[in-house]
C-alpha positions, -999 to +999 in steps of 0.1 A: +565+181-367+529+185-357+519+180-321+490+158-309+471+189-299+473+203-335+438+189-345+423+204-314+440+237-320+427+238-356+392+230-345+394+256-318+406+282-343+378+272-366+353+278-339+368+312-330+368+321-367+332+312-370+323+332-340+342+363-351+328+365-387+292+375-396+289+363-432+256+349-445+250+313-434+275+313-405+248+314-379+234+282-393+269+267-396+276+276-359+244+259-349+252+228-370+287+227-355+272+228-320+248+200-329+275+179-345+296+181-313+267+167-291+268+131-280+241+107-294+221+109-262+223+147-263+213+147-300+182+126-292+173+148-263+177+179-284+157+165-313+130+155-289+130+190-275+127+205-310+099+181-318+080+190-287+085+227-293+072+224-329+042+204-315+035+231-289+038+259-316+013+240-338-011+236-309-010+274-302-013+282-339-043+259-343-059+274-312-054+309-327-069+299-360-099+282-343-104+314-322-103+336-353-128+314-371-151+313-340-147+351-336-156+357-373-186+334-370-198+354-339-192+386-357-211+375-387-240+364-365-241+397-347-239+415-380-269+395-393-288+402-361-281+439-363-290+440-400-323+422-394-331+446-365-323+476-388-344+461-416-373+456-392-370+492-379-370+505-415-400+484-423-418+498-393-408+534-402-420+528-438-453+514-426-458+544-403-450+568-432-473+549-455-501+551-429-495+588-424-495+593-462-528+574-466-544+593-438-533+626-454-546+615-488-579+605-473-581+639-455-573+658-487-599+637-506-625+645-479-616+682-481-619+682-519-652+664-518-665+689-492-655+718-514-670+703-545-704+699-528 
């Protein structure tokens, strides 16, 4: 004959068995068992806690994404500014080189014209 404590003993053994084994999916089963054993008020509080935690994680994730986007925009702006500065410097160097070349050509033309006279 089964005693009144038999269902409790079976449940207790099931909990122990779940704790001692490490098969795939047992972690989730343990968590579900813990959840199922909560009272309705505890379940509502736990669900609210999970909802708040997900909300907080989303806020942090959104902030990270916004930060990355802003950082990328700043980096692009800096890159453009550096590129424009380099372009301006190269233009100035090219203009100086062209001026020097034109002066040298003029000097050589003058020397040729003096020799031919």
